[in-house]
Backbone bond lengths (Angstrom), bond angles and torsions (degrees), N, CA, C in turn:
res aa  C-N    CA-C-N  psi(-1)  N-CA   C-N-CA  omega(-1)  CA-C   N-CA-C  phi
1 M - - - 1.464 - - 1.522 109.15 -
2 Q 1.299 115.75 134.74 1.454 121.99 179.58 1.518 110.29 -75.36
3 K 1.308 116.40 139.45 1.464 121.64 177.26 1.518 109.04 -111.58
4 T 1.307 115.66 147.64 1.455 121.97 179.38 1.504 108.67 -122.46
5 K 1.323 116.97 127.99 1.461 120.65 178.90 1.516 110.02 -77.63
6 Q 1.345 116.45 131.14 1.454 120.92 -179.04 1.519 110.77 -94.76
7 S 1.300 113.71 177.09 1.445 122.89 -173.08 1.513 114.30 -57.57
8 G 1.304 115.49 132.80 1.445 124.78 168.56 1.506 116.26 57.94
9 A 1.293 119.47 -57.85 1.454 122.78 -174.70 1.516 110.43 -79.00
10 D 1.319 115.29 179.82 1.452 120.48 177.85 1.528 111.44 -89.90
11 A 1.318 117.37 17.20 1.463 121.24 -179.42 1.522 109.36 -66.63
12 V 1.315 115.33 137.94 1.456 120.97 179.04 1.514 107.31 -119.43
13 A 1.327 116.32 128.17 1.462 121.65 -178.47 1.520 109.18 -105.80
14 P 1.311 117.03 144.24 1.463 119.55 178.93 1.523 111.70 -69.90
15 A 1.317 115.39 156.49 1.462 120.55 175.73 1.518 108.44 -63.78
16 V 1.319 116.84 148.69 1.459 120.78 -174.29 1.526 113.58 -88.02
17 D 1.313 118.49 -12.92 1.464 121.56 -173.03 1.529 113.89 -55.03
18 D 1.305 117.69 -42.98 1.462 121.44 -176.85 1.521 112.58 -108.36
19 M 1.313 116.45 11.05 1.456 121.32 -177.56 1.531 110.39 -70.95
20 P 1.334 117.44 136.08 1.466 118.64 175.01 1.524 111.02 -59.79
21 F 1.337 115.66 148.35 1.458 121.35 -177.97 1.525 111.52 -53.30
22 E 1.322 116.64 -47.37 1.464 121.05 -175.76 1.529 111.51 -61.91
23 Q 1.324 116.78 -39.06 1.460 120.97 178.67 1.525 110.48 -67.64
24 A 1.332 116.90 -43.27 1.466 121.10 179.07 1.525 110.66 -62.32
25 L 1.330 116.48 -43.66 1.458 120.58 -180.00 1.526 111.20 -64.87
26 S 1.315 116.84 -41.60 1.461 120.98 179.26 1.530 111.19 -62.89
27 E 1.320 116.03 -44.56 1.469 119.33 178.59 1.525 110.47 -64.54
28 L 1.317 116.73 -40.53 1.462 121.09 178.77 1.530 110.56 -60.75
29 E 1.326 116.82 -43.56 1.468 120.48 177.61 1.525 111.28 -60.82
30 G 1.330 117.27 -38.95 1.459 121.12 177.36 1.519 112.23 -65.10
31 I 1.318 116.41 -40.22 1.470 120.74 178.26 1.524 109.88 -63.93
32 V 1.321 116.65 -45.71 1.462 120.46 179.55 1.527 110.63 -59.89
33 A 1.322 116.84 -43.55 1.472 120.71 179.66 1.521 110.94 -62.43
34 S 1.326 117.52 -43.33 1.469 119.57 -179.08 1.518 112.04 -68.92
35 M 1.335 116.81 -32.21 1.457 119.31 177.24 1.527 110.74 -74.30
36 D 1.329 116.22 -35.44 1.469 120.65 179.33 1.522 112.64 -66.56
37 D 1.323 116.92 -36.18 1.469 118.34 -175.42 1.524 113.09 -79.76
38 G 1.331 116.92 -5.85 1.460 120.56 174.00 1.514 114.99 74.86
39 S 1.329 117.63 16.27 1.455 120.05 -176.68 1.526 113.74 -85.54
40 L 1.316 117.58 -8.45 1.459 120.69 -177.48 1.525 110.87 -91.60
41 S 1.328 114.81 145.12 1.460 120.06 173.66 1.528 108.14 -71.69
42 L 1.314 116.83 170.64 1.460 121.03 179.31 1.522 110.65 -59.95
43 E 1.326 117.04 -45.46 1.467 121.17 179.90 1.532 110.72 -64.33
44 A 1.312 116.84 -43.94 1.465 120.64 178.91 1.530 110.67 -64.96
45 S 1.310 116.95 -35.99 1.467 120.66 177.65 1.526 111.05 -64.22
46 L 1.313 117.03 -39.67 1.461 120.87 178.43 1.527 110.69 -64.36
47 V 1.329 116.60 -44.86 1.471 120.69 177.83 1.525 109.95 -62.37
48 A 1.329 116.68 -43.40 1.458 121.13 179.68 1.527 110.44 -64.31
49 Y 1.311 116.96 -39.48 1.469 120.91 178.56 1.525 110.80 -61.77
50 K 1.331 116.64 -45.28 1.463 120.52 179.55 1.527 111.01 -62.20
51 R 1.326 115.97 -43.93 1.465 120.32 178.35 1.540 109.70 -63.29
52 G 1.321 116.00 -42.57 1.458 120.38 178.61 1.515 112.27 -61.47
53 A 1.317 116.80 -40.01 1.470 120.56 178.48 1.530 110.39 -62.91
54 D 1.332 116.98 -40.92 1.466 120.72 176.53 1.529 110.84 -63.29
55 L 1.322 116.45 -41.49 1.463 120.93 179.42 1.524 111.41 -66.18
56 V 1.334 116.97 -39.12 1.464 120.52 177.44 1.524 109.81 -61.80
57 R 1.333 117.22 -44.83 1.462 120.62 178.72 1.531 110.74 -60.98
58 R 1.328 117.03 -40.56 1.469 121.20 178.84 1.529 110.40 -63.12
59 C 1.323 116.69 -45.98 1.468 120.69 -179.61 1.523 110.82 -65.05
60 Q 1.314 117.49 -42.59 1.471 120.67 178.94 1.528 110.73 -62.88
61 G 1.322 116.79 -40.54 1.463 120.54 178.48 1.521 111.72 -64.39
62 A 1.332 116.38 -42.26 1.463 120.05 178.77 1.520 110.74 -64.72
63 L 1.323 117.02 -42.57 1.462 120.47 179.28 1.530 111.33 -65.17
64 E 1.316 117.67 -38.61 1.461 121.30 178.51 1.527 110.45 -65.14
65 A 1.326 117.23 -41.20 1.466 120.72 178.45 1.526 110.87 -61.94
66 V 1.319 116.38 -41.93 1.461 120.05 178.57 1.525 110.16 -67.57
67 R 1.322 117.32 -40.49 1.465 120.83 178.37 1.528 110.47 -58.28
68 Q 1.325 116.80 -42.88 1.461 120.77 179.30 1.534 111.22 -65.46
69 Q 1.324 116.48 -39.09 1.466 119.71 178.06 1.526 110.75 -64.61
70 V 1.326 116.64 -40.83 1.462 120.48 178.46 1.528 110.30 -63.31
71 Q 1.314 117.41 -41.08 1.466 120.44 177.88 1.522 111.39 -60.76
72 V 1.329 116.78 -40.59 1.464 120.11 178.33 1.525 109.34 -64.55
73 L 1.321 117.00 -45.84 1.461 120.21 179.46 1.523 111.23 -62.67
74 E 1.314 116.89 -44.07 1.461 119.94 178.83 1.519 111.05 -63.03
75 G 1.303 116.83 -37.10 1.464 120.89 178.49 1.511 111.40 -61.89
76 E 1.311 116.93 -37.74 1.459 120.71 178.54 1.518 111.55 -76.78
77 L 1.312 117.07 -42.98 1.457 121.56 -173.37 1.519 113.24 -80.07
78 L 1.321 117.10 -27.45 1.455 120.26 -173.96 1.525 113.10 -99.97
79 R 1.315 116.71 16.95 1.461 119.78 177.12 1.517 109.20 -74.06
80 P 1.311 117.62 147.74 1.466 120.38 177.70 1.530 110.97 -59.31
81 M 1.318 115.97 147.50 1.467 121.75 -178.40 1.529 111.64 -56.80
82 E 1.332 117.54 -34.72 1.460 120.90 -179.64 1.535 110.90 -61.02
83 E 1.341 115.73 -40.98 1.466 119.70 179.01 1.519 110.51 -66.09
84 L 1.322 116.77 -42.67 1.464 120.02 179.27 1.524 110.65 -61.96
85 A 1.334 117.44 -42.08 1.456 121.40 179.36 1.529 110.00 -65.38
86 A 1.323 116.86 -40.76 1.469 120.76 179.56 1.515 110.58 -63.93
87 D 1.331 117.84 -41.31 1.464 121.84 177.40 1.523 110.53 -62.23
88 G 1.320 116.35 -40.99 1.455 121.15 179.92 1.521 111.25 -64.53
89 D 1.335 117.82 -37.80 1.456 122.06 179.34 1.534 111.50 -69.76
90 S 1.328 117.30 -36.16 1.455 120.56 -177.40 1.529 111.57 -75.53
91 D 1.332 118.04 -20.16 1.460 121.21 179.68 1.526 110.70 -76.15
92 A 1.315 117.75 -22.60 1.461 121.33 -174.29 1.497 112.97 -81.99
């Protein structure tokens, strides 16, 4: 797993590629809060921004994957009854 060095301290953050959505979102919220309160130096803000951008991409990708899964499920579940009956007859 790739590690990313965070701002100023020796803190090491995990790579975002395989991070669960909830963890990525939580970390992103923390970054936004720390940037909003103005406690970060310019250099730390840049590092936090880059990490936040990676987290946003991870969250967007996870949401898109779920959206596609929902579309597939809706496509199966929302088919007209006639089509479902026809499929059932052709399987026999």
